[in-house]
C-alpha positions in Angstrom: -20.1 19.2 46.2 -23.1 19.4 43.8 -25.7 16.6 43.9 -28.1 15.2 41.3 -30.7 17.7 42.5 -28.5 20.6 41.3 -28.4 20.8 37.5 -27.0 23.3 35.0 -29.7 25.2 33.1 -27.4 27.3 30.9 -23.6 27.3 30.1 -21.4 29.5 28.1 -17.7 30.4 27.7 -16.1 33.6 28.9 -13.0 35.1 30.3 -13.5 35.5 34.1 -12.3 38.5 36.1 -12.6 39.7 39.7 -12.2 43.2 41.0 -8.9 43.9 42.7 -9.8 43.9 46.5 -6.9 46.3 47.2 -7.6 49.0 44.7 -11.2 48.3 43.8 -10.4 49.7 40.4 -8.4 47.1 38.4 -9.6 43.7 37.2 -7.7 40.5 38.0 -8.0 37.8 35.4 -8.8 34.3 36.5 -6.6 32.8 33.8 -5.3 33.1 30.3 -8.1 31.2 28.6 -11.9 31.3 28.6 -13.7 29.2 31.2 -17.1 27.6 31.3 -19.6 29.7 33.2 -22.9 28.0 34.1 -26.2 28.7 35.8 -27.2 26.0 38.3 -30.6 25.4 39.9 -30.9 23.6 43.2 -34.4 22.1 43.1 -34.5 21.2 46.8 -33.4 24.6 48.2 -34.9 26.5 45.3 -31.6 28.4 44.8 -29.9 29.6 41.6 -26.1 29.9 41.4 -23.5 31.0 38.8 -20.5 28.7 39.0 -17.2 28.6 37.1 -14.3 26.3 37.8 -10.6 26.9 37.1 -9.0 23.5 37.6 -10.1 22.2 41.0 -10.9 25.7 42.3 -14.2 27.5 42.1 -13.5 30.9 40.4 -17.1 31.9 40.6 -19.6 30.6 43.2 -22.2 33.3 43.3 -25.8 32.8 44.5 -28.2 34.9 42.4 -30.5 37.2 44.5 -33.2 39.6 43.5 -31.0 42.5 44.5 -28.3 41.7 42.0 -27.9 43.6 38.7 -25.9 42.5 35.7 -24.5 45.6 33.9 -23.2 45.6 30.3 -20.1 47.9 30.3 -19.2 47.3 26.7 -20.3 45.3 23.7 -18.5 42.1 25.0 -18.1 42.8 28.8 -20.5 42.6 31.6 -20.3 42.5 35.5 -22.3 42.1 38.7 -21.6 42.6 42.4 -21.9 39.8 44.9 -22.3 41.2 48.4 -22.0 37.8 50.0 -18.6 37.2 48.3 -17.7 40.9 48.9 -16.4 41.2 45.3 -17.4 42.1 41.8 -17.3 39.6 39.0 -16.6 40.5 35.3 -17.1 38.4 32.2 -15.5 39.0 28.8 -17.4 37.2 25.9 -16.3 36.4 22.4 -19.2 38.3 20.9 -22.0 40.7 21.8 -24.5 37.9 21.1 -23.0 35.7 23.9 -23.1 38.7 26.3 -26.8 39.3 25.5 -27.7 35.7 26.1 -26.0 35.7 29.4 -27.6 38.9 30.4 -31.1 37.7 29.5 -30.5 34.5 31.4 -29.3 36.5 34.4 -32.6 38.6 34.3 -34.7 35.4 34.1 -32.8 33.7 37.0 -33.0 36.9 39.1 -36.8 37.0 38.5 -37.1 33.3 39.4 -35.1 33.9 42.6 -37.4 36.8 43.5 -40.5 34.7 43.1 -38.9 31.8 45.0 -38.1 34.2 47.9 -41.7 35.5 48.0 -43.1 32.0 48.0 -40.7 31.1 50.8 -41.7 34.1 52.9 -45.4 33.3 52.4 -44.7 29.8 53.7 -45.3 28.1 50.4 -42.9 26.3 48.0 -42.9 25.7 44.4 -44.1 22.1 44.0 -42.1 21.5 40.9 -38.8 23.1 39.8 -39.8 22.6 36.2 -43.1 24.5 36.7 -41.2 27.3 38.5 -38.7 27.6 35.7 -41.4 27.6 33.1 -43.3 30.4 34.8 -40.1 32.6 34.7 -39.1 31.6 31.2 -36.1 29.6 32.3 -36.0 26.3 30.4 -36.0 23.2 32.6 -33.7 21.3 30.3 -29.9 22.0 30.4 -28.8 24.5 27.7 -25.1 23.5 27.9 -22.4 24.7 25.5 -20.4 22.3 23.4 -17.7 22.2 26.0 -20.2 21.0 28.6 -20.6 22.0 32.2 -18.0 21.4 34.9 -18.2 18.1 36.7 -20.5 17.8 39.7 -17.8 16.7 42.2 -16.0 20.0 41.6 -18.9 22.3 42.5 -19.1 24.1 45.8 -22.4 24.6 47.6 -23.5 28.1 48.5 -25.4 29.4 51.5 -28.7 31.3 51.1 -28.2 35.0 50.2 -29.3 37.7 52.5 -30.5 41.1 51.3 -27.8 43.8 51.8 -28.5 46.9 53.8 -28.5 50.5 52.4 -24.9 51.1 53.3 -23.8 47.9 51.7 -25.8 48.8 48.6 -24.1 52.1 48.4 -20.7 50.5 48.8 -21.4 48.0 46.1 -22.6 50.7 43.7 -19.3 52.5 44.3 -17.4 49.3 43.7 -19.4 48.7 40.5 -18.7 52.2 39.2 -15.0 52.0 40.0 -14.9 48.5 38.5 -16.4 49.9 35.3 -13.8 52.5 35.0 -11.0 49.9 35.6 -12.7 47.5 33.2 -12.8 50.1 30.4 -9.1 50.8 30.9 -8.3 47.1 31.1 -10.3 46.4 27.9 -8.6 49.2 26.0 -5.2 47.8 27.1 -6.3 44.3 26.2 -7.3 45.3 22.7 -4.1 47.4 22.3 -2.0 44.3 23.3 -4.1 42.1 21.0 -3.5 44.5 18.0 0.2 44.6 18.9 0.4 40.9 19.1 -1.4 40.6 15.7 1.1 43.1 14.2 4.0 41.2 15.6 2.7 37.9 14.4 2.2 39.4 10.9 5.7 40.9 11.0 7.1 37.5 12.0 5.3 35.8 9.2 6.7 38.3 6.7 10.2 38.0 8.2 10.0 34.2 7.9 8.8 34.5 4.3 11.6 36.9 3.5 14.1 34.7 5.2 12.9 31.7 3.1 13.1 33.8 -0.1 16.6 35.0 0.9 17.7 31.4 1.5 16.5 30.4 -2.0 18.4 33.4 -3.5 21.5 32.5 -1.5 21.4 28.9 -2.7 20.9 30.1 -6.3 23.8 32.6 -5.9 26.0 29.7 -4.5 25.2 27.6 -7.5 25.9 30.4 -9.9 29.2 31.2 -8.2 30.3 27.6 -8.3 29.5 27.5 -12.0 31.5 30.6 -12.6 34.5 29.2 -10.6 34.4 26.1 -12.8 34.3 28.2 -16.0 37.2 30.4 -14.9 39.2 27.3 -14.0 38.4 25.8 -17.5 39.5 29.0 -19.2 42.7 29.2 -17.2 43.6 25.6 -17.9 42.8 26.1 -21.6 44.9 29.2 -21.7 47.8 27.4 -19.9 47.6 24.3 -22.2 47.7 26.4 -25.3 50.9 28.2 -24.3 50.1 31.2 -26.5 53.6 32.7 -26.2 55.2 29.4 -27.4 52.7 29.0 -30.2 53.2 32.6 -31.3 57.0 32.2 -31.3 56.7 29.0 -33.4 54.4 30.8 -35.9 56.8 33.7 -36.2 59.7 31.3 -36.9 57.6 29.5 -39.5 56.8 32.9 -41.2 60.4 33.9 -41.2 61.4 30.6 -42.8 58.7 31.0 -45.5 59.8 34.6 -46.2 63.4 33.5 -46.5 62.4 30.7 -48.8 60.4 33.1 -51.0 63.4 35.5 -51.2 65.6 32.6 -52.2 63.2 31.5 -54.9 63.0 35.1 -56.2 66.7 35.3 -56.4 66.8 32.0 -58.3 64.2 33.2 -60.7 66.1 36.4 -61.3 69.3 34.4 -61.9 67.5 32.1 -64.4 66.0 35.0 -66.2 69.4 36.7 -66.5 70.8 33.4 -67.7 68.0 33.0 -70.2 68.5 36.6 -71.5 72.3 36.0 -71.9 71.9 32.7 -73.6 69.3 33.9 -76.3 72.1 33.8 -78.9 72.7 30.1 -78.0 71.2 27.9 -80.8 70.4 25.1 -78.3 66.6 25.1 -78.4 66.2 22.1 -76.0 68.3 23.8 -73.3 66.2 27.0 -73.7 62.9 25.1 -73.3 64.3 23.3 -70.2 65.3 26.6 -68.7 61.9 28.1 -69.4 60.3 25.0 -67.8 62.4 25.5 -64.7 61.4 29.1 -64.5 57.7 28.2 -64.7 58.2 25.6 -62.0 59.9 28.1 -59.8 57.2 30.7 -60.4 54.5 28.1 -59.5 56.4 27.1 -56.4 56.8 30.7 -55.5 53.1 31.3 -55.8 52.4 28.3 -53.6 54.8 29.6 -51.0 53.2 33.0 -51.1 49.8 31.4 -50.6 51.1 29.4 -47.6 52.6 32.6 -46.2 49.2 34.4 -46.4 47.4 31.3 -44.8 50.0 31.3 -42.0 49.6 35.0 -41.4 45.8 34.6 -41.3 46.1 31.7 -38.8 48.4 33.8 -36.6 45.9 36.7 -36.6 43.0 34.3 -35.7 45.1 32.8 -32.9 45.8 36.2 -31.5 42.1 37.2 -31.7 41.1 34.0 -30.0 43.6 34.6 -27.2 42.3 38.1 -26.7 38.7 36.8 -26.6 39.7 34.2 -24.0 41.4 36.9 -21.9 38.3 39.1 -22.1 36.1 36.3 -21.1 38.3 35.5 -18.1 38.1 39.1 -17.0 34.3 39.2 -17.4 33.9 36.0 -15.4 36.2 37.3 -12.7 34.3 40.5 -12.4 30.9 38.6 -12.3 32.3 36.3 -9.7 33.3 39.3 -7.6 29.8 40.8 -7.9 28.2 37.4 -6.8 30.5 37.1 -3.9 29.5 40.7 -2.8 25.8 39.8 -3.1 26.4 36.6 -1.1 28.0 38.6 1.7 25.1 41.0 1.8 22.6 38.1 2.0 24.5 36.6 4.9 24.5 39.9 6.7 20.8 40.3 6.1 20.0 36.8 7.4 22.2 37.5 10.5 20.3 40.7 11.2 17.0 39.0 10.7 18.0 36.2 13.1 19.0 38.7 15.7 15.7 40.6 15.3 13.5 37.5 15.7 15.4 36.0 18.6 
């Protein structure tokens, strides 16, 4: 557990990895999210540590020694080997700038640890942690990120680090090189998965937008189909109420009656004319005038009947044309309704395929 004498001097956010102890090639991530990684300075023991917590567990608890080296293996990834923990730590940063800041701070802390060891071997101590930090360009005040350092009660104290032997150094170099190869492979896979995830997210957004558009079109098609159904029903009811066959039959009977009446009048006119011609020798002038008046009346009546006959024939033709127009409109509305129903079925099938693809 950390005490008040151990304070963070620098903090940042990074994805934490450890080398796989079985293969010494692959990286094992500490979690799905970035963690806070901090440099701590123990003023009493004059020790520098790198600490990162994942929940209540210390993911990194590495004492910085002069023999350590922080290596940048890519623009956003760096690593160092800890012989005391017998592992290699890797950090993935959000940007190259964060990686550079962490690497520079690692070098400063490493130099401060080297001077502290030399002072300790000479039997002297730094009288002030602040003065020691200033001499090695490590600021005494905490440079903590916006997320803040981990709480003190979660920190684990470390023992003083011993310098590794030559064989240990060779083994660590080998681990570091193998870890670099595994890290490059992991980083490539990570970016490939990230690109794939972005593409899938974009495809999902496009599919959702297309589904929303299809739903709007489906609703519009439903409204249009309902309107067409109502129109067809109105036309059918209108055609039924008019009873065109009955109306046409009545018109034909009326025309036949008018034609018969006209023929009757023509016969009467001919009869009267013949009577008038046969009675020219009759001296009764009054009777002749009366007969002529009757002929004129009959001719006038005949003209009226002929006019009514033409009007009736014209009305019959108009009724027939209107009935044909109504039938044509019903046919067109039925065809359009069939097309809309086909489009609705296609939209339903498309939505079903889309739902199956996104599930």
